[in-house]
DSSP file (Angstrom, degrees, kcal/mol; ACC not computed):
  #  RESIDUE AA STRUCTURE BP1 BP2  ACC     N-H-->O    O-->H-N    N-H-->O    O-->H-N    TCO  KAPPA ALPHA  PHI   PSI    X-CA   Y-CA   Z-CA
    1    1 A M              0   0    0      0, 0.0     2,-0.3     0, 0.0     0, 0.0   0.000 360.0 360.0 360.0 142.6   25.6  -10.2   33.8
    2    2 A A        -     0   0    0      1,-0.1     2,-0.2     0, 0.0     0, 0.0  -0.572 360.0-117.4 -80.2 142.2   22.6   -8.0   34.5
    3    3 A K        -     0   0    0     -2,-0.3     2,-0.2     1,-0.1    -1,-0.1  -0.540  26.8-114.9 -79.8 147.1   19.5   -9.7   35.7
    4    4 A R        -     0   0    0     -2,-0.2     2,-0.4     1,-0.1    -1,-0.1  -0.546  26.9-122.3 -77.1 142.7   16.4   -9.5   33.6
    5    5 A Q        -     0   0    0     -2,-0.2     2,-0.3     1,-0.0    -1,-0.1  -0.724  26.6-125.3 -84.5 133.1   13.5   -7.6   35.2
    6    6 A Q        -     0   0    0     -2,-0.4     2,-0.3     1,-0.1    -1,-0.0  -0.609  20.6-125.0 -78.4 137.0   10.4   -9.8   35.4
    7    7 A K        -     0   0    0     -2,-0.3     2,-0.2     1,-0.1    -1,-0.1  -0.638  25.6-121.7 -83.0 138.2    7.2   -8.4   33.8
    8    8 A L        -     0   0    0     -2,-0.3     2,-0.3     1,-0.1    -1,-0.1  -0.546  22.3-117.2 -77.9 143.0    4.3   -8.2   36.1
    9    9 A E        -     0   0    0     -2,-0.2     2,-0.6     1,-0.1    -1,-0.1  -0.592  27.0-122.6 -80.3 141.0    1.2  -10.0   35.2
   10   10 A I        -     0   0    0     -2,-0.3     2,-0.6     2,-0.0    -1,-0.1  -0.730  21.6-150.9 -86.3 122.1   -1.8   -7.7   34.6
   11   11 A V        -     0   0    0     -2,-0.6     2,-0.9     2,-0.0    -3,-0.0  -0.842   5.8-145.1 -96.7 122.1   -4.6   -8.7   36.9
   12   12 A M        +     0   0    0     -2,-0.6    -2,-0.0     1,-0.2     6,-0.0  -0.756  29.4 163.7 -92.9 104.3   -8.1   -7.9   35.4
   13   13 A N        +     0   0    0     -2,-0.9     2,-1.0     1,-0.1    -1,-0.2   0.520  51.4  93.1 -94.4  -9.7  -10.3   -6.8   38.3
   14   14 A N     >  -     0   0    0      1,-0.2     4,-1.6     2,-0.1     5,-0.1  -0.758  54.7-173.4 -88.2 101.8  -12.9   -5.2   36.1
   15   15 A F  H  > S+     0   0    0     -2,-1.0     4,-1.9     1,-0.2    -1,-0.2   0.797  81.2  58.1 -69.2 -27.1  -15.4   -8.1   35.5
   16   16 A V  H  > S+     0   0    0      1,-0.2     4,-0.5     2,-0.2    -1,-0.2   0.938 110.9  41.7 -66.3 -45.7  -17.5   -6.1   33.0
   17   17 A A  H  4 S+     0   0    0      1,-0.2     4,-0.3     2,-0.2     3,-0.2   0.798 112.1  56.9 -71.7 -28.0  -14.4   -5.6   30.8
   18   18 A K  H  < S+     0   0    0     -4,-1.6     3,-0.3     1,-0.2    -1,-0.2   0.897 118.6  29.1 -70.5 -37.8  -13.4   -9.2   31.4
   19   19 A H  H >X S+     0   0    0     -4,-1.9     4,-1.3     1,-0.2     3,-0.8   0.254  88.9 101.5-106.9  10.8  -16.7  -10.7   30.1
   20   20 A M  H 3X S+     0   0    0     -4,-0.5     4,-2.2     1,-0.2    -1,-0.2   0.805  78.0  57.3 -70.8 -25.0  -17.8   -8.1   27.6
   21   21 A H  H 34 S+     0   0    0     -4,-0.3    -1,-0.2    -3,-0.3    -2,-0.1   0.711 107.0  49.7 -78.8 -17.3  -16.6  -10.2   24.6
   22   22 A E  H <4 S+     0   0    0     -3,-0.8    -1,-0.2    -4,-0.1    -2,-0.2   0.781 122.1  30.7 -82.1 -29.5  -18.8  -13.1   25.6
   23   23 A V  H  < S+     0   0    0     -4,-1.3     2,-1.2     1,-0.2    -2,-0.2   0.886 102.6  73.4 -98.8 -46.8  -22.0  -11.0   26.1
   24   24 A N     <  +     0   0    0     -4,-2.2     2,-0.3    -5,-0.2    -1,-0.2  -0.577  62.5 149.8 -81.4  98.1  -21.8   -8.1   23.7
   25   25 A K        -     0   0    0     -2,-1.2     2,-0.2    -3,-0.1    -3,-0.0  -0.901  48.5-103.2-124.3 156.4  -22.5   -9.6   20.3
   26   26 A S        -     0   0    0     -2,-0.3     2,-0.3     1,-0.0     0, 0.0  -0.488  37.5-163.0 -77.3 147.9  -24.1   -8.1   17.2
   27   27 A Q        -     0   0    0     -2,-0.2     2,-0.5     0, 0.0    -1,-0.0  -0.920  21.3-119.9-128.7 155.5  -27.7   -9.0   16.4
   28   28 A V        -     0   0    0     -2,-0.3     2,-0.3     0, 0.0    -2,-0.0  -0.857  33.5-151.2 -94.9 127.6  -29.9   -8.8   13.4
   29   29 A F        -     0   0    0     -2,-0.5     2,-0.3     1,-0.0     0, 0.0  -0.700  16.3-110.6-101.2 152.7  -32.9   -6.7   14.1
   30   30 A V        -     0   0    0     -2,-0.3     2,-0.9     1,-0.1     3,-0.1  -0.632  29.5-120.3 -80.5 134.3  -36.4   -7.0   12.5
   31   31 A D     >  -     0   0    0     -2,-0.3     4,-1.7     1,-0.2     5,-0.1  -0.676  26.5-169.5 -78.1 106.1  -37.4   -4.2   10.2
   32   32 A R  H  > S+     0   0    0     -2,-0.9     4,-2.0     1,-0.2    -1,-0.2   0.787  81.6  57.3 -69.0 -31.7  -40.5   -2.9   11.9
   33   33 A K  H  > S+     0   0    0      2,-0.2     4,-1.8     1,-0.2    -1,-0.2   0.922 107.8  46.6 -68.7 -43.8  -41.5   -0.6    8.9
   34   34 A K  H  > S+     0   0    0      1,-0.2     4,-1.5     2,-0.2    -2,-0.2   0.893 112.6  49.8 -65.1 -38.1  -41.5   -3.5    6.6
   35   35 A N  H  X>S+     0   0    0     -4,-1.7     5,-2.7     1,-0.2     4,-0.7   0.866 108.5  53.9 -68.2 -34.4  -43.6   -5.7    9.0
   36   36 A A  H ><5S+     0   0    0     -4,-2.0     3,-0.6     1,-0.2    -1,-0.2   0.878 107.7  50.1 -66.9 -37.2  -46.1   -2.8    9.4
   37   37 A K  H 3<5S+     0   0    0     -4,-1.8    -1,-0.2     1,-0.2    -2,-0.2   0.839 108.2  53.2 -69.5 -30.1  -46.5   -2.6    5.7
   38   38 A R  H 3<5S-     0   0    0     -4,-1.5    -1,-0.2    -5,-0.1    -2,-0.2   0.607 124.0-105.5 -77.0 -11.5  -47.2   -6.3    5.6
   39   39 A G  T <<5 +     0   0    0     -4,-0.7     2,-0.3    -3,-0.6    -3,-0.2   0.609  66.1 151.9 100.3  12.9  -49.9   -5.9    8.3
   40   40 A Y      < -     0   0    0     -5,-2.7     2,-0.4    -6,-0.1    -1,-0.3  -0.617  22.6-170.0 -79.4 132.4  -48.0   -7.3   11.4
   41   41 A D        -     0   0    0     -2,-0.3     3,-0.1     1,-0.1    -5,-0.0  -0.989  18.7-152.6-120.7 135.1  -49.1   -5.9   14.7
   42   42 A K  S    S+     0   0    0     -2,-0.4     2,-0.6     1,-0.2    -1,-0.1   0.921  92.4  36.8 -68.4 -45.2  -47.1   -6.6   17.8
   43   43 A H  S    S-     0   0    0      0, 0.0    -1,-0.2     0, 0.0     2,-0.2  -0.944  94.0-126.6-111.3 123.6  -50.1   -6.2   20.1
   44   44 A K        -     0   0    0     -2,-0.6     3,-0.4    -3,-0.1     2,-0.3  -0.483  23.9-142.3 -71.0 133.9  -53.3   -7.6   18.5
   45   45 A K  S    S+     0   0    0     -2,-0.2    -1,-0.1     1,-0.2    -4,-0.0  -0.648  73.2  30.6 -96.1 151.0  -56.1   -5.1   18.5
   46   46 A G    >   +     0   0    0     -2,-0.3     3,-0.8     2,-0.1    -1,-0.2   0.693  67.8 132.3  80.9  20.0  -59.7   -5.8   19.1
   47   47 A R  T 3  S+     0   0    0     -3,-0.4     2,-0.1     1,-0.2    -2,-0.1   0.849  75.6  45.2 -72.1 -29.2  -59.3   -8.7   21.4
   48   48 A Y  T 3  S+     0   0    0      4,-0.0    -1,-0.2     3,-0.0     2,-0.1  -0.295  81.3 141.4-109.7  46.9  -61.9   -7.3   23.9
   49   49 A S    X>  -     0   0    0     -3,-0.8     3,-1.1    -2,-0.1     4,-0.7  -0.360  66.4-101.4 -81.9 170.7  -64.6   -6.3   21.5
   50   50 A E  G >4 S+     0   0    0      1,-0.3     3,-0.7     2,-0.2     6,-0.2   0.834 120.6  55.4 -62.2 -36.2  -68.3   -6.7   22.4
   51   51 A D  G 34 S+     0   0    0      1,-0.2    -1,-0.3     3,-0.1    -3,-0.0   0.667 100.1  62.3 -74.2 -13.5  -68.7   -9.8   20.3
   52   52 A Y  G <4 S+     0   0    0     -3,-1.1    -1,-0.2     1,-0.2    -2,-0.2   0.761 104.9  48.2 -80.0 -25.4  -65.9  -11.5   22.2
   53   53 A R    X<  +     0   0    0     -3,-0.7     3,-1.1    -4,-0.7     4,-0.5  -0.791  60.6 168.8-115.6  87.1  -67.8  -11.3   25.4
   54   54 A P  T >> S+     0   0    0      0, 0.0     4,-0.9     0, 0.0     3,-0.7   0.739  71.7  70.4 -71.4 -21.0  -71.3  -12.6   24.9
   55   55 A F  H 3> S+     0   0    0      1,-0.2     4,-1.0     2,-0.2    -2,-0.0   0.734  87.6  66.9 -67.7 -18.7  -72.0  -12.7   28.7
   56   56 A L  H <> S+     0   0    0     -3,-1.1     4,-1.9     1,-0.2    -1,-0.2   0.856  95.1  55.3 -67.7 -35.9  -72.0   -8.9   28.7
   57   57 A Y  H <> S+     0   0    0     -3,-0.7     4,-2.4    -4,-0.5    -1,-0.2   0.839 103.1  56.1 -64.9 -33.9  -75.2   -8.8   26.6
   58   58 A A  H  < S+     0   0    0     -4,-0.9     4,-0.4     1,-0.2    -1,-0.2   0.823 109.0  45.8 -69.5 -30.3  -77.0  -10.9   29.1
   59   59 A L  H  < S+     0   0    0     -4,-1.0    -2,-0.2    -3,-0.2    -1,-0.2   0.865 117.7  43.1 -76.6 -36.4  -76.2   -8.5   31.9
   60   60 A I  H  < S+     0   0    0     -4,-1.9    -2,-0.2     1,-0.2    -3,-0.2   0.930 120.2  36.6 -77.7 -47.1  -77.2   -5.4   29.9
   61   61 A F     <        0   0    0     -4,-2.4    -1,-0.2     1,-0.2    -2,-0.1   0.344 360.0 360.0 -92.2   6.2  -80.4   -6.6   28.2
   62   62 A A              0   0    0     -4,-0.4    -1,-0.2    -3,-0.2    -2,-0.1   0.463 360.0 360.0 -89.1 360.0  -81.8   -8.7   31.0
């Protein structure tokens, strides 16, 4: 009888390909156009207006 040839095990040395199924997942993104229509701003504007800093008036008008 002929002996069977043993199949070699494939060794995965590429760690990116090995772990890509754990890391690369689909995500739901927020629709920025709809949020802009609703009035949402990512960065709030007007935080450093003049009425926010009353100590500045004391330096200018003193």
